[in-house]
mmCIF file of the C-alpha atoms, coordinates in Angstrom:
data_MODEL
# 
_entry.id   MODEL 
# 
loop_
_atom_site.group_PDB 
_atom_site.id 
_atom_site.type_symbol 
_atom_site.label_atom_id 
_atom_site.label_alt_id 
_atom_site.label_comp_id 
_atom_site.label_asym_id 
_atom_site.label_entity_id 
_atom_site.label_seq_id 
_atom_site.pdbx_PDB_ins_code 
_atom_site.Cartn_x 
_atom_site.Cartn_y 
_atom_site.Cartn_z 
_atom_site.occupancy 
_atom_site.B_iso_or_equiv 
_atom_site.pdbx_formal_charge 
_atom_site.auth_seq_id 
_atom_site.auth_comp_id 
_atom_site.auth_asym_id 
_atom_site.auth_atom_id 
_atom_site.pdbx_PDB_model_num 
ATOM 1   C CA . MET A 1 1   ? -3.213  54.754 -64.808 1.00 0.00 ? 1   MET A CA 1 
ATOM 2   C CA . ARG A 1 2   ? -0.935  51.772 -64.387 1.00 0.00 ? 2   ARG A CA 1 
ATOM 3   C CA . GLN A 1 3   ? 0.626   49.776 -67.342 1.00 0.00 ? 3   GLN A CA 1 
ATOM 4   C CA . ARG A 1 4   ? 0.712   46.180 -67.501 1.00 0.00 ? 4   ARG A CA 1 
ATOM 5   C CA . SER A 1 5   ? 4.035   44.644 -67.642 1.00 0.00 ? 5   SER A CA 1 
ATOM 6   C CA . ASP A 1 6   ? 5.182   42.239 -70.402 1.00 0.00 ? 6   ASP A CA 1 
ATOM 7   C CA . ILE A 1 7   ? 5.136   39.552 -67.791 1.00 0.00 ? 7   ILE A CA 1 
ATOM 8   C CA . GLU A 1 8   ? 1.558   40.208 -66.830 1.00 0.00 ? 8   GLU A CA 1 
ATOM 9   C CA . LEU A 1 9   ? 0.519   40.009 -70.629 1.00 0.00 ? 9   LEU A CA 1 
ATOM 10  C CA . ALA A 1 10  ? 2.400   36.995 -71.177 1.00 0.00 ? 10  ALA A CA 1 
ATOM 11  C CA . GLU A 1 11  ? 1.124   35.057 -68.178 1.00 0.00 ? 11  GLU A CA 1 
ATOM 12  C CA . PRO A 1 12  ? -2.602  34.033 -68.844 1.00 0.00 ? 12  PRO A CA 1 
ATOM 13  C CA . PRO A 1 13  ? -2.009  32.213 -72.058 1.00 0.00 ? 13  PRO A CA 1 
ATOM 14  C CA . ARG A 1 14  ? 0.947   30.376 -70.331 1.00 0.00 ? 14  ARG A CA 1 
ATOM 15  C CA . LEU A 1 15  ? -1.165  29.775 -67.477 1.00 0.00 ? 15  LEU A CA 1 
ATOM 16  C CA . ARG A 1 16  ? -3.964  28.252 -69.602 1.00 0.00 ? 16  ARG A CA 1 
ATOM 17  C CA . GLY A 1 17  ? -1.354  26.287 -71.753 1.00 0.00 ? 17  GLY A CA 1 
ATOM 18  C CA . ASP A 1 18  ? 1.110   25.023 -69.089 1.00 0.00 ? 18  ASP A CA 1 
ATOM 19  C CA . CYS A 1 19  ? -0.116  25.090 -65.537 1.00 0.00 ? 19  CYS A CA 1 
ATOM 20  C CA . LEU A 1 20  ? -0.615  21.486 -64.318 1.00 0.00 ? 20  LEU A CA 1 
ATOM 21  C CA . CYS A 1 21  ? -2.708  22.823 -61.170 1.00 0.00 ? 21  CYS A CA 1 
ATOM 22  C CA . LEU A 1 22  ? -5.251  24.456 -63.698 1.00 0.00 ? 22  LEU A CA 1 
ATOM 23  C CA . HIS A 1 23  ? -5.667  21.479 -65.770 1.00 0.00 ? 23  HIS A CA 1 
ATOM 24  C CA . LEU A 1 24  ? -5.838  18.978 -63.070 1.00 0.00 ? 24  LEU A CA 1 
ATOM 25  C CA . GLN A 1 25  ? -8.449  21.151 -61.199 1.00 0.00 ? 25  GLN A CA 1 
ATOM 26  C CA . ARG A 1 26  ? -10.497 21.419 -64.299 1.00 0.00 ? 26  ARG A CA 1 
ATOM 27  C CA . ALA A 1 27  ? -10.297 17.743 -65.208 1.00 0.00 ? 27  ALA A CA 1 
ATOM 28  C CA . ALA A 1 28  ? -11.097 16.803 -61.528 1.00 0.00 ? 28  ALA A CA 1 
ATOM 29  C CA . ARG A 1 29  ? -14.167 19.048 -61.498 1.00 0.00 ? 29  ARG A CA 1 
ATOM 30  C CA . VAL A 1 30  ? -15.174 17.596 -64.883 1.00 0.00 ? 30  VAL A CA 1 
ATOM 31  C CA . VAL A 1 31  ? -14.839 14.040 -63.656 1.00 0.00 ? 31  VAL A CA 1 
ATOM 32  C CA . ALA A 1 32  ? -16.607 14.696 -60.242 1.00 0.00 ? 32  ALA A CA 1 
ATOM 33  C CA . ARG A 1 33  ? -19.567 16.287 -61.995 1.00 0.00 ? 33  ARG A CA 1 
ATOM 34  C CA . ARG A 1 34  ? -19.869 13.174 -64.244 1.00 0.00 ? 34  ARG A CA 1 
ATOM 35  C CA . PHE A 1 35  ? -19.821 10.855 -61.319 1.00 0.00 ? 35  PHE A CA 1 
ATOM 36  C CA . ASP A 1 36  ? -22.220 12.863 -59.318 1.00 0.00 ? 36  ASP A CA 1 
ATOM 37  C CA . GLU A 1 37  ? -24.641 12.746 -62.163 1.00 0.00 ? 37  GLU A CA 1 
ATOM 38  C CA . VAL A 1 38  ? -24.586 8.874  -62.501 1.00 0.00 ? 38  VAL A CA 1 
ATOM 39  C CA . PHE A 1 39  ? -24.660 8.433  -58.737 1.00 0.00 ? 39  PHE A CA 1 
ATOM 40  C CA . ARG A 1 40  ? -27.792 10.769 -58.345 1.00 0.00 ? 40  ARG A CA 1 
ATOM 41  C CA . PRO A 1 41  ? -30.161 7.835  -58.491 1.00 0.00 ? 41  PRO A CA 1 
ATOM 42  C CA . PHE A 1 42  ? -28.378 6.113  -55.452 1.00 0.00 ? 42  PHE A CA 1 
ATOM 43  C CA . ASP A 1 43  ? -28.424 9.550  -53.764 1.00 0.00 ? 43  ASP A CA 1 
ATOM 44  C CA . LEU A 1 44  ? -24.840 9.628  -53.482 1.00 0.00 ? 44  LEU A CA 1 
ATOM 45  C CA . THR A 1 45  ? -22.072 11.954 -54.355 1.00 0.00 ? 45  THR A CA 1 
ATOM 46  C CA . ASN A 1 46  ? -18.821 10.895 -55.973 1.00 0.00 ? 46  ASN A CA 1 
ATOM 47  C CA . GLY A 1 47  ? -17.100 11.830 -52.589 1.00 0.00 ? 47  GLY A CA 1 
ATOM 48  C CA . GLN A 1 48  ? -19.547 9.569  -50.607 1.00 0.00 ? 48  GLN A CA 1 
ATOM 49  C CA . PHE A 1 49  ? -19.250 6.696  -53.259 1.00 0.00 ? 49  PHE A CA 1 
ATOM 50  C CA . SER A 1 50  ? -15.323 6.815  -52.591 1.00 0.00 ? 50  SER A CA 1 
ATOM 51  C CA . LEU A 1 51  ? -15.805 6.841  -48.843 1.00 0.00 ? 51  LEU A CA 1 
ATOM 52  C CA . LEU A 1 52  ? -17.949 3.770  -49.045 1.00 0.00 ? 52  LEU A CA 1 
ATOM 53  C CA . MET A 1 53  ? -15.614 2.129  -51.251 1.00 0.00 ? 53  MET A CA 1 
ATOM 54  C CA . ALA A 1 54  ? -12.732 2.883  -48.815 1.00 0.00 ? 54  ALA A CA 1 
ATOM 55  C CA . LEU A 1 55  ? -14.687 1.123  -46.187 1.00 0.00 ? 55  LEU A CA 1 
ATOM 56  C CA . ARG A 1 56  ? -15.704 -2.007 -48.166 1.00 0.00 ? 56  ARG A CA 1 
ATOM 57  C CA . TYR A 1 57  ? -12.815 -4.019 -47.536 1.00 0.00 ? 57  TYR A CA 1 
ATOM 58  C CA . LEU A 1 58  ? -11.435 -2.410 -44.344 1.00 0.00 ? 58  LEU A CA 1 
ATOM 59  C CA . GLU A 1 59  ? -12.260 -3.972 -40.869 1.00 0.00 ? 59  GLU A CA 1 
ATOM 60  C CA . ALA A 1 60  ? -13.583 -1.049 -38.853 1.00 0.00 ? 60  ALA A CA 1 
ATOM 61  C CA . PRO A 1 61  ? -10.737 1.413  -39.652 1.00 0.00 ? 61  PRO A CA 1 
ATOM 62  C CA . LYS A 1 62  ? -10.011 4.390  -37.525 1.00 0.00 ? 62  LYS A CA 1 
ATOM 63  C CA . MET A 1 63  ? -11.247 7.863  -38.779 1.00 0.00 ? 63  MET A CA 1 
ATOM 64  C CA . GLY A 1 64  ? -7.675  9.196  -38.942 1.00 0.00 ? 64  GLY A CA 1 
ATOM 65  C CA . TYR A 1 65  ? -6.607  6.392  -41.188 1.00 0.00 ? 65  TYR A CA 1 
ATOM 66  C CA . VAL A 1 66  ? -9.572  6.949  -43.620 1.00 0.00 ? 66  VAL A CA 1 
ATOM 67  C CA . ALA A 1 67  ? -9.061  10.640 -43.727 1.00 0.00 ? 67  ALA A CA 1 
ATOM 68  C CA . ALA A 1 68  ? -5.515  10.173 -44.731 1.00 0.00 ? 68  ALA A CA 1 
ATOM 69  C CA . LEU A 1 69  ? -6.414  7.375  -47.253 1.00 0.00 ? 69  LEU A CA 1 
ATOM 70  C CA . LEU A 1 70  ? -8.851  9.940  -48.895 1.00 0.00 ? 70  LEU A CA 1 
ATOM 71  C CA . ALA A 1 71  ? -6.526  12.916 -48.368 1.00 0.00 ? 71  ALA A CA 1 
ATOM 72  C CA . MET A 1 72  ? -9.192  14.907 -46.451 1.00 0.00 ? 72  MET A CA 1 
ATOM 73  C CA . ASP A 1 73  ? -9.036  16.334 -42.995 1.00 0.00 ? 73  ASP A CA 1 
ATOM 74  C CA . ARG A 1 74  ? -10.955 14.631 -40.017 1.00 0.00 ? 74  ARG A CA 1 
ATOM 75  C CA . THR A 1 75  ? -13.415 17.614 -40.010 1.00 0.00 ? 75  THR A CA 1 
ATOM 76  C CA . THR A 1 76  ? -14.402 17.254 -43.631 1.00 0.00 ? 76  THR A CA 1 
ATOM 77  C CA . LEU A 1 77  ? -14.555 13.299 -42.983 1.00 0.00 ? 77  LEU A CA 1 
ATOM 78  C CA . THR A 1 78  ? -16.898 13.658 -40.224 1.00 0.00 ? 78  THR A CA 1 
ATOM 79  C CA . ALA A 1 79  ? -19.300 16.092 -42.200 1.00 0.00 ? 79  ALA A CA 1 
ATOM 80  C CA . ALA A 1 80  ? -19.203 13.671 -45.168 1.00 0.00 ? 80  ALA A CA 1 
ATOM 81  C CA . LEU A 1 81  ? -20.071 10.686 -42.795 1.00 0.00 ? 81  LEU A CA 1 
ATOM 82  C CA . LYS A 1 82  ? -23.181 12.118 -41.064 1.00 0.00 ? 82  LYS A CA 1 
ATOM 83  C CA . PRO A 1 83  ? -25.543 11.658 -44.070 1.00 0.00 ? 83  PRO A CA 1 
ATOM 84  C CA . LEU A 1 84  ? -24.281 8.135  -44.627 1.00 0.00 ? 84  LEU A CA 1 
ATOM 85  C CA . GLU A 1 85  ? -24.623 7.324  -40.947 1.00 0.00 ? 85  GLU A CA 1 
ATOM 86  C CA . ARG A 1 86  ? -28.066 8.870  -41.056 1.00 0.00 ? 86  ARG A CA 1 
ATOM 87  C CA . ARG A 1 87  ? -29.022 6.649  -43.943 1.00 0.00 ? 87  ARG A CA 1 
ATOM 88  C CA . GLY A 1 88  ? -27.633 3.556  -42.077 1.00 0.00 ? 88  GLY A CA 1 
ATOM 89  C CA . LEU A 1 89  ? -24.844 2.961  -44.526 1.00 0.00 ? 89  LEU A CA 1 
ATOM 90  C CA . VAL A 1 90  ? -22.044 3.656  -42.191 1.00 0.00 ? 90  VAL A CA 1 
ATOM 91  C CA . LYS A 1 91  ? -21.750 3.019  -38.571 1.00 0.00 ? 91  LYS A CA 1 
ATOM 92  C CA . VAL A 1 92  ? -19.430 5.095  -36.271 1.00 0.00 ? 92  VAL A CA 1 
ATOM 93  C CA . THR A 1 93  ? -18.213 3.206  -33.097 1.00 0.00 ? 93  THR A CA 1 
ATOM 94  C CA . ILE A 1 94  ? -15.807 4.333  -30.350 1.00 0.00 ? 94  ILE A CA 1 
ATOM 95  C CA . ASP A 1 95  ? -12.528 2.625  -30.704 1.00 0.00 ? 95  ASP A CA 1 
ATOM 96  C CA . ARG A 1 96  ? -12.028 -0.030 -27.994 1.00 0.00 ? 96  ARG A CA 1 
ATOM 97  C CA . ALA A 1 97  ? -8.229  0.725  -27.805 1.00 0.00 ? 97  ALA A CA 1 
ATOM 98  C CA . ASP A 1 98  ? -8.499  4.425  -27.444 1.00 0.00 ? 98  ASP A CA 1 
ATOM 99  C CA . LYS A 1 99  ? -12.017 5.736  -26.342 1.00 0.00 ? 99  LYS A CA 1 
ATOM 100 C CA . ARG A 1 100 ? -11.146 9.209  -27.769 1.00 0.00 ? 100 ARG A CA 1 
ATOM 101 C CA . GLY A 1 101 ? -11.047 7.651  -31.230 1.00 0.00 ? 101 GLY A CA 1 
ATOM 102 C CA . ARG A 1 102 ? -13.641 6.457  -33.700 1.00 0.00 ? 102 ARG A CA 1 
ATOM 103 C CA . CYS A 1 103 ? -13.790 3.602  -35.961 1.00 0.00 ? 103 CYS A CA 1 
ATOM 104 C CA . LEU A 1 104 ? -16.079 3.294  -39.233 1.00 0.00 ? 104 LEU A CA 1 
ATOM 105 C CA . MET A 1 105 ? -17.945 0.302  -40.470 1.00 0.00 ? 105 MET A CA 1 
ATOM 106 C CA . LEU A 1 106 ? -19.909 -0.103 -43.870 1.00 0.00 ? 106 LEU A CA 1 
ATOM 107 C CA . THR A 1 107 ? -23.233 -1.425 -42.792 1.00 0.00 ? 107 THR A CA 1 
ATOM 108 C CA . SER A 1 108 ? -25.272 -4.196 -44.840 1.00 0.00 ? 108 SER A CA 1 
ATOM 109 C CA . ALA A 1 109 ? -27.257 -1.540 -46.210 1.00 0.00 ? 109 ALA A CA 1 
ATOM 110 C CA . GLY A 1 110 ? -24.101 0.085  -47.184 1.00 0.00 ? 110 GLY A CA 1 
ATOM 111 C CA . HIS A 1 111 ? -22.705 -3.136 -48.848 1.00 0.00 ? 111 HIS A CA 1 
ATOM 112 C CA . LYS A 1 112 ? -26.046 -3.571 -50.627 1.00 0.00 ? 112 LYS A CA 1 
ATOM 113 C CA . LEU A 1 113 ? -26.037 0.048  -52.141 1.00 0.00 ? 113 LEU A CA 1 
ATOM 114 C CA . LEU A 1 114 ? -22.471 -0.422 -53.301 1.00 0.00 ? 114 LEU A CA 1 
ATOM 115 C CA . GLU A 1 115 ? -23.186 -3.544 -54.926 1.00 0.00 ? 115 GLU A CA 1 
ATOM 116 C CA . SER A 1 116 ? -25.816 -1.572 -57.080 1.00 0.00 ? 116 SER A CA 1 
ATOM 117 C CA . ALA A 1 117 ? -23.601 1.429  -57.656 1.00 0.00 ? 117 ALA A CA 1 
ATOM 118 C CA . ILE A 1 118 ? -20.568 -0.455 -58.620 1.00 0.00 ? 118 ILE A CA 1 
ATOM 119 C CA . PRO A 1 119 ? -21.510 -1.344 -62.025 1.00 0.00 ? 119 PRO A CA 1 
ATOM 120 C CA . VAL A 1 120 ? -22.512 2.123  -62.645 1.00 0.00 ? 120 VAL A CA 1 
ATOM 121 C CA . TRP A 1 121 ? -19.037 3.267  -61.701 1.00 0.00 ? 121 TRP A CA 1 
ATOM 122 C CA . GLN A 1 122 ? -17.384 0.679  -63.777 1.00 0.00 ? 122 GLN A CA 1 
ATOM 123 C CA . ARG A 1 123 ? -19.120 1.737  -66.972 1.00 0.00 ? 123 ARG A CA 1 
ATOM 124 C CA . THR A 1 124 ? -18.803 5.280  -66.292 1.00 0.00 ? 124 THR A CA 1 
ATOM 125 C CA . HIS A 1 125 ? -15.001 4.642  -65.495 1.00 0.00 ? 125 HIS A CA 1 
ATOM 126 C CA . ALA A 1 126 ? -14.582 3.053  -68.790 1.00 0.00 ? 126 ALA A CA 1 
ATOM 127 C CA . GLU A 1 127 ? -16.418 5.842  -70.617 1.00 0.00 ? 127 GLU A CA 1 
ATOM 128 C CA . ILE A 1 128 ? -14.011 8.270  -69.149 1.00 0.00 ? 128 ILE A CA 1 
ATOM 129 C CA . GLU A 1 129 ? -10.961 6.137  -69.990 1.00 0.00 ? 129 GLU A CA 1 
ATOM 130 C CA . ARG A 1 130 ? -12.128 5.858  -73.550 1.00 0.00 ? 130 ARG A CA 1 
ATOM 131 C CA . ARG A 1 131 ? -12.133 9.682  -73.727 1.00 0.00 ? 131 ARG A CA 1 
ATOM 132 C CA . LEU A 1 132 ? -8.363  10.016 -72.890 1.00 0.00 ? 132 LEU A CA 1 
ATOM 133 C CA . PRO A 1 133 ? -6.993  10.240 -76.301 1.00 0.00 ? 133 PRO A CA 1 
ATOM 134 C CA . GLY A 1 134 ? -3.795  8.376  -76.749 1.00 0.00 ? 134 GLY A CA 1 
ATOM 135 C CA . ALA A 1 135 ? -3.326  8.076  -72.977 1.00 0.00 ? 135 ALA A CA 1 
ATOM 136 C CA . ASP A 1 136 ? -2.403  4.985  -71.052 1.00 0.00 ? 136 ASP A CA 1 
ATOM 137 C CA . PRO A 1 137 ? -4.729  5.239  -68.013 1.00 0.00 ? 137 PRO A CA 1 
ATOM 138 C CA . ALA A 1 138 ? -2.556  2.930  -65.891 1.00 0.00 ? 138 ALA A CA 1 
ATOM 139 C CA . HIS A 1 139 ? 0.164   5.172  -66.374 1.00 0.00 ? 139 HIS A CA 1 
ATOM 140 C CA . LEU A 1 140 ? -1.983  8.264  -65.665 1.00 0.00 ? 140 LEU A CA 1 
ATOM 141 C CA . ARG A 1 141 ? -2.955  6.699  -62.445 1.00 0.00 ? 141 ARG A CA 1 
ATOM 142 C CA . ALA A 1 142 ? 0.512   5.972  -61.655 1.00 0.00 ? 142 ALA A CA 1 
ATOM 143 C CA . ASP A 1 143 ? 1.536   9.516  -62.307 1.00 0.00 ? 143 ASP A CA 1 
ATOM 144 C CA . LEU A 1 144 ? -1.391  10.896 -60.133 1.00 0.00 ? 144 LEU A CA 1 
ATOM 145 C CA . ARG A 1 145 ? -0.333  8.514  -57.329 1.00 0.00 ? 145 ARG A CA 1 
ATOM 146 C CA . ALA A 1 146 ? 2.910   9.743  -57.408 1.00 0.00 ? 146 ALA A CA 1 
ATOM 147 C CA . LEU A 1 147 ? 1.702   13.244 -56.869 1.00 0.00 ? 147 LEU A CA 1 
ATOM 148 C CA . SER A 1 148 ? -0.021  12.266 -53.816 1.00 0.00 ? 148 SER A CA 1 
# 
């Protein structure tokens, strides 16, 4: 029978206490679930909301640009777009400059849905910020942006 080394015995508490990856993943999942919950009446996920928000102020951006902005690969973006396109919230068009490329556009229905969902996002966002004990949310955002 194999005996566990001193390192193996010491790692789990250290992992739980010091591992940024673990704590960032856990926090991201909790926050994502909370936003999924509040966006359910709009039939949106938190990821779909972020995608719609990314398109809100951009004029027909290319898929590659949006994928990079949202830190996702093009395949994942394509899959995320399909239900939004079926609902008429997003329009995907051929890039005039490069027929192989695709451009994205938020439709008027997409704008209208966002106008309804944004106040819910704002309230939920403020609620989450209030739950950060002693933290400076602006500083936290800057730190997270530095990582990406």
